[in-house]
C-alpha positions as CSV (number, residue, x, y, z in Angstrom):
1,M,-16.9,-17.6,-1.8
2,T,-15.5,-20.0,-4.7
3,T,-18.4,-22.4,-4.7
4,R,-21.4,-20.2,-4.7
5,T,-22.7,-16.7,-4.6
6,T,-22.7,-15.2,-1.4
7,T,-23.8,-11.8,0.3
8,V,-21.7,-9.2,1.7
9,P,-22.5,-6.0,3.6
10,A,-22.9,-2.8,1.6
11,Y,-24.4,0.8,1.8
12,A,-27.1,1.1,-0.9
13,A,-29.6,3.8,-2.2
14,P,-32.9,1.6,-2.0
15,A,-34.5,4.1,-4.5
16,A,-33.8,7.2,-6.5
17,K,-32.9,10.2,-4.1
18,A,-33.3,8.0,-0.9
19,P,-30.7,8.2,1.6
20,L,-28.3,5.3,1.6
21,E,-28.7,2.7,4.0
22,R,-26.7,-0.6,5.2
23,T,-27.9,-3.5,3.6
24,T,-26.4,-6.8,2.0
25,I,-25.9,-7.5,-1.6
26,P,-24.9,-10.8,-3.6
27,R,-21.5,-11.4,-5.0
28,R,-21.0,-14.0,-7.6
29,A,-18.7,-17.0,-7.0
30,V,-15.1,-16.7,-7.9
31,G,-14.9,-17.9,-11.7
32,E,-12.1,-19.1,-13.8
33,H,-10.4,-15.6,-14.3
34,D,-12.0,-13.6,-11.2
35,V,-10.1,-12.2,-8.3
36,L,-12.0,-11.7,-4.9
37,I,-11.1,-8.3,-3.5
38,E,-11.5,-7.4,0.1
39,I,-12.1,-3.6,-0.4
40,K,-10.3,-1.4,2.0
41,Y,-11.3,2.1,0.6
42,A,-13.9,3.3,-1.8
43,G,-13.8,7.0,-2.9
44,I,-17.1,9.1,-3.2
45,C,-17.4,10.6,-6.8
46,H,-19.9,13.3,-7.8
47,S,-21.0,10.9,-10.3
48,D,-22.3,8.5,-7.5
49,I,-24.6,11.2,-6.6
50,H,-25.8,11.8,-10.2
51,Q,-26.6,8.3,-10.5
52,A,-28.1,7.5,-7.1
53,R,-30.4,10.5,-7.6
54,D,-31.2,9.8,-11.4
55,G,-29.4,12.9,-12.5
56,W,-28.3,11.3,-15.5
57,G,-31.4,9.3,-16.4
58,E,-33.3,6.4,-14.6
59,G,-30.9,4.2,-12.4
60,I,-31.2,0.5,-11.4
61,F,-32.2,0.2,-7.6
62,P,-31.3,-0.6,-5.1
63,M,-27.8,0.9,-6.2
64,V,-24.6,0.3,-4.6
65,P,-22.5,3.2,-5.9
66,G,-18.6,3.2,-5.9
67,H,-16.1,3.1,-8.8
68,E,-12.9,4.3,-6.8
69,I,-12.0,0.9,-5.2
70,A,-8.8,-0.1,-3.5
71,G,-8.2,-3.2,-1.7
72,V,-6.4,-6.6,-1.3
73,V,-7.0,-9.6,-3.3
74,T,-7.9,-12.4,-1.1
75,E,-8.8,-15.4,-3.5
76,V,-8.0,-16.0,-7.2
77,G,-9.7,-18.1,-9.8
78,P,-7.6,-21.2,-11.2
79,G,-7.0,-19.6,-14.4
80,V,-5.7,-16.2,-13.0
81,T,-2.1,-15.5,-14.1
82,T,-1.9,-11.7,-13.3
83,F,-2.7,-11.4,-9.6
84,A,-2.0,-13.5,-6.3
85,V,-3.4,-13.5,-2.9
86,G,-2.1,-10.4,-1.0
87,D,-1.7,-8.1,-4.1
88,R,-2.7,-4.5,-3.7
89,V,-5.3,-3.8,-6.5
90,G,-7.8,-1.3,-7.7
91,V,-11.1,-1.3,-9.8
92,G,-12.3,1.5,-11.6
93,C,-15.4,2.5,-13.5
94,M,-15.8,-0.5,-15.4
95,V,-15.7,-4.3,-14.8
96,D,-16.1,-5.6,-18.5
97,S,-16.6,-5.1,-22.1
98,C,-16.8,-6.9,-25.2
99,R,-13.2,-7.4,-25.7
100,V,-13.5,-7.9,-29.4
101,C,-14.2,-4.5,-31.0
102,D,-11.5,-2.3,-32.4
103,N,-11.6,0.0,-29.4
104,C,-11.2,-3.0,-26.8
105,K,-8.6,-4.6,-28.9
106,A,-6.7,-1.1,-28.8
107,G,-7.1,-1.1,-24.9
108,L,-9.8,1.6,-24.9
109,Q,-12.3,-0.5,-23.2
110,Q,-14.1,2.8,-22.0
111,Y,-15.2,3.6,-25.5
112,C,-16.3,-0.4,-26.3
113,T,-18.5,-0.2,-29.2
114,N,-20.7,-2.7,-27.7
115,G,-20.8,-1.0,-24.3
116,S,-18.7,-1.6,-21.4
117,V,-20.1,-2.9,-18.1
118,L,-20.0,-0.4,-15.6
119,T,-19.0,-1.1,-12.0
120,Y,-22.4,-0.1,-10.7
121,N,-25.9,0.7,-11.9
122,A,-25.5,-1.5,-15.0
123,L,-26.3,-5.1,-16.0
124,D,-23.7,-7.7,-16.2
125,K,-23.1,-10.1,-18.9
126,D,-25.3,-12.5,-17.0
127,G,-28.1,-10.0,-16.9
128,E,-27.6,-9.3,-13.2
129,P,-27.0,-5.9,-11.8
130,T,-23.7,-4.6,-10.9
131,Y,-22.9,-3.3,-7.5
132,G,-20.1,-0.9,-6.6
133,G,-17.5,-0.2,-4.0
134,Y,-19.6,0.8,-1.1
135,S,-19.2,-2.7,0.2
136,T,-16.7,-5.0,1.9
137,H,-15.9,-7.5,-1.0
138,I,-16.2,-7.5,-4.8
139,V,-15.6,-10.2,-7.4
140,V,-13.9,-8.9,-10.7
141,D,-12.4,-10.4,-13.7
142,E,-8.5,-10.0,-13.7
143,A,-8.5,-8.3,-17.1
144,F,-10.3,-5.2,-15.4
145,T,-8.3,-5.2,-12.2
146,V,-5.3,-3.0,-11.8
147,R,-2.2,-3.3,-9.6
148,I,-1.5,-0.3,-7.0
149,P,2.2,0.1,-6.8
150,D,3.7,-0.1,-3.2
151,G,4.5,3.6,-3.4
152,L,0.8,4.5,-3.1
153,S,-1.2,4.3,0.1
154,L,-4.5,2.4,-0.4
155,D,-6.6,5.2,0.7
156,V,-5.1,8.0,-1.2
157,A,-5.0,5.6,-4.3
158,A,-8.6,4.9,-4.4
159,P,-9.8,8.2,-5.9
160,L,-7.2,7.7,-8.7
161,L,-9.4,4.9,-10.2
162,C,-11.6,7.7,-11.2
163,A,-10.6,11.2,-10.7
164,G,-6.9,10.4,-11.5
165,I,-7.7,8.5,-14.7
166,T,-10.3,10.8,-15.8
167,T,-7.8,13.8,-15.9
168,Y,-4.7,12.0,-16.7
169,S,-6.3,10.6,-19.9
170,P,-7.2,14.0,-21.6
171,L,-3.9,15.4,-20.4
172,R,-1.9,12.7,-21.9
173,R,-4.1,12.7,-25.2
174,W,-3.5,16.5,-25.8
175,N,0.1,16.4,-24.9
176,A,0.1,18.6,-21.6
177,G,3.8,19.0,-20.7
178,P,6.7,21.3,-21.0
179,G,6.0,24.4,-22.9
180,K,2.2,23.9,-22.8
181,K,-0.1,26.2,-21.0
182,V,-2.8,24.4,-19.1
183,A,-5.9,25.6,-17.5
184,V,-8.1,23.6,-15.0
185,V,-11.5,24.6,-14.6
186,G,-12.8,23.8,-11.2
187,L,-10.7,22.8,-8.2
188,G,-12.8,19.8,-6.8
189,G,-12.1,15.9,-6.8
190,L,-11.2,16.0,-10.3
191,G,-9.7,19.3,-10.6
192,H,-7.3,18.9,-7.9
193,M,-5.9,15.7,-9.5
194,A,-5.6,17.4,-12.9
195,V,-3.5,20.3,-11.2
196,K,-1.3,17.6,-9.7
197,I,-0.9,15.5,-12.7
198,A,-0.5,18.3,-15.3
199,S,2.2,20.0,-13.0
200,A,3.9,16.8,-12.8
201,L,4.0,16.3,-16.7
202,G,5.9,19.7,-16.7
203,A,2.9,22.1,-18.0
204,E,2.4,25.6,-16.8
205,V,-0.9,25.2,-15.0
206,T,-3.6,27.9,-14.2
207,V,-6.6,27.3,-12.1
208,L,-9.9,28.7,-13.2
209,S,-12.4,28.7,-10.2
210,Q,-15.5,30.5,-9.3
211,S,-13.6,32.4,-6.6
212,L,-10.2,32.9,-5.0
213,R,-11.3,30.9,-1.9
214,K,-9.0,28.0,-2.6
215,K,-6.1,29.8,-4.3
216,D,-3.7,28.9,-1.7
217,D,-4.5,25.2,-2.1
218,G,-4.2,25.5,-5.9
219,L,-0.8,27.0,-5.8
220,S,0.1,24.4,-3.1
221,L,-0.9,21.6,-5.4
222,G,1.4,22.6,-8.1
223,A,-0.5,25.5,-10.1
224,Q,1.5,28.4,-11.2
225,H,-1.5,30.9,-11.6
226,Y,-5.2,31.2,-10.0
227,Y,-8.0,33.4,-11.4
228,A,-11.6,33.7,-10.5
229,T,-14.1,33.2,-13.3
230,S,-16.6,35.3,-11.4
231,D,-14.6,38.4,-12.8
232,D,-15.0,39.5,-16.0
233,A,-11.3,40.9,-16.2
234,T,-10.3,37.3,-16.0
235,F,-11.6,36.3,-19.5
236,E,-9.9,39.8,-20.9
237,A,-6.6,39.1,-19.4
238,L,-6.2,35.7,-20.4
239,A,-7.9,35.8,-24.0
240,G,-5.9,33.6,-26.4
241,T,-3.7,32.1,-23.7
242,F,-4.0,28.4,-23.3
243,D,-3.2,25.3,-25.3
244,L,-5.5,23.2,-23.4
245,I,-8.2,23.5,-21.1
246,V,-9.6,20.7,-19.2
247,S,-13.1,21.4,-17.6
248,T,-13.9,19.2,-14.3
249,V,-17.0,21.0,-13.4
250,S,-20.5,19.2,-13.4
251,A,-22.4,22.6,-13.9
252,P,-23.1,24.0,-17.5
253,L,-20.4,26.7,-18.3
254,P,-20.6,29.6,-20.8
255,L,-18.5,27.7,-23.2
256,D,-18.0,30.6,-25.7
257,R,-16.4,32.6,-22.9
258,F,-13.9,29.8,-22.1
259,L,-13.2,29.1,-25.8
260,G,-12.0,32.6,-26.1
261,L,-9.3,31.8,-23.6
262,L,-7.8,29.1,-26.0
263,K,-4.7,29.8,-28.4
264,T,-5.2,29.1,-32.1
265,D,-5.6,25.2,-32.4
266,G,-6.3,25.0,-28.6
267,A,-8.7,22.4,-27.2
268,M,-11.3,22.6,-24.4
269,V,-11.7,19.0,-23.1
270,N,-14.8,18.4,-20.9
271,V,-14.6,15.5,-18.2
272,G,-17.2,16.9,-15.9
273,A,-20.8,15.9,-17.1
274,P,-23.8,18.3,-16.4
275,E,-27.2,17.1,-16.1
276,E,-28.3,19.9,-18.2
277,P,-27.5,20.6,-21.9
278,V,-25.1,23.4,-22.9
279,S,-25.1,26.0,-25.7
280,L,-22.5,27.0,-28.0
281,N,-21.8,29.6,-30.7
282,L,-19.7,27.8,-33.5
283,F,-18.1,30.9,-34.4
284,S,-16.0,30.2,-31.0
285,L,-14.7,27.3,-32.7
286,I,-14.3,28.5,-36.3
287,G,-12.5,31.7,-35.3
288,G,-9.3,30.0,-33.9
289,R,-9.7,26.6,-35.5
290,R,-10.1,25.5,-31.8
291,T,-11.4,22.1,-30.6
292,L,-14.3,21.3,-28.1
293,A,-13.9,17.7,-27.0
294,G,-15.0,15.4,-24.4
295,S,-13.0,12.4,-22.5
296,A,-14.2,9.6,-20.7
297,I,-11.9,7.6,-18.1
298,G,-9.0,5.4,-19.6
299,G,-8.8,2.1,-20.9
300,I,-7.3,-0.5,-18.4
301,P,-3.7,-0.1,-19.8
302,E,-3.8,3.7,-19.4
303,T,-5.1,3.1,-16.0
304,Q,-2.3,1.2,-15.1
305,E,0.1,3.7,-16.6
306,M,-1.6,6.5,-14.6
307,L,-1.2,4.5,-11.2
308,D,2.4,3.8,-12.1
309,F,3.0,7.6,-13.2
310,C,1.4,8.8,-9.8
311,A,3.4,6.5,-7.6
312,E,6.5,7.6,-9.5
313,H,5.7,11.3,-8.6
314,G,4.1,10.9,-5.4
315,L,0.9,11.8,-6.3
316,G,-2.1,10.7,-3.9
317,A,-5.4,12.3,-4.0
318,E,-6.0,14.8,-1.2
319,I,-8.6,13.1,0.9
320,E,-11.1,13.2,4.0
321,L,-11.5,9.6,5.4
322,I,-15.1,8.9,6.6
323,R,-16.9,6.1,8.1
324,A,-19.8,4.4,6.1
325,D,-22.5,5.9,8.3
326,Q,-21.2,9.3,7.0
327,I,-22.0,8.8,3.5
328,N,-25.3,10.8,3.3
329,E,-23.6,13.6,5.0
330,A,-20.8,13.6,2.6
331,Y,-23.2,13.7,-0.2
332,E,-24.6,16.8,0.8
333,R,-21.2,18.3,1.6
334,V,-20.0,17.5,-1.9
335,L,-23.0,19.3,-3.3
336,R,-21.9,22.5,-1.3
337,S,-18.2,21.8,-2.6
338,D,-17.2,21.4,1.3
339,V,-14.6,18.9,0.8
340,R,-10.8,19.1,0.1
341,Y,-10.7,17.3,-2.1
342,R,-12.2,13.5,-2.1
343,F,-14.2,11.7,0.5
344,V,-13.0,8.2,1.1
345,I,-15.1,5.7,2.9
346,D,-13.0,3.3,5.1
347,T,-15.1,0.2,4.2
348,G,-14.0,-1.6,7.4
349,T,-16.8,0.6,8.9
350,I,-19.5,-0.9,6.9
């Protein structure tokens, strides 16, 4: 693959809302600072479904989703200094950025003011579409590749490249830790990692879920408390309780009710991205000097920090391993919340 563009097997959506099917896609030649990664596992994120079905706007098709990528380096470009053949590595939600804006220089490539290049459903700097991790190989610049510590198995590490960093970043930014009361809204692919990470950081963790169906899971993952948001009594009992609420759900929430659960100067941070607009009464913020915020993934340095933290604390995702020919079924199960807690594709079956 060093001398020319080649093709590799992949699963792609040929059009919006169409079932994914096996195909082949081009991968660029390995450049000066590139690494060729044999993908071993790829997580299925809810955002894959949003994008494959045009839920967040018009996509680029055919689309190969997948931004939770774990694999092994099989080739390096002549200028690569960070990785060697045989290294265990990961790729998350972006594969490039401008590298010169203030955010990029600060290691916040996810907020690149000139626009980062997403791992799939985007145009690379050469104008060609990017294709994600539902494939056997990917070529990525070493600057956007992270090392997976030996303490993490590749299959449970793959979802950390999105679900892990998406929750780790706001928990660190808003200082989750000892003495802090943190609520996690939703116990799904993102939420279960938020619970694990917040608990490992030393916070007192509460899960707020629609029902008590997953209560035993939530407590075993590290939460101390678990409440059903379908019960009005929950909002009365927990009013003014939390320093931080992390919402991981991708459906619109009654924000005013949830903001009422915050202490003075508390923050509610949204990492789930509903397709529909949400409404808000500003008095819900003004009355308690509360903050309503959003957070994207993390930059490359913070993603590596997260992986090292998860390895140190033995935190991998809870996964259900599937074959590639089960992707369409898995999408439907995700929409029914019928997964505990992340589908991961064995890319050896593509």
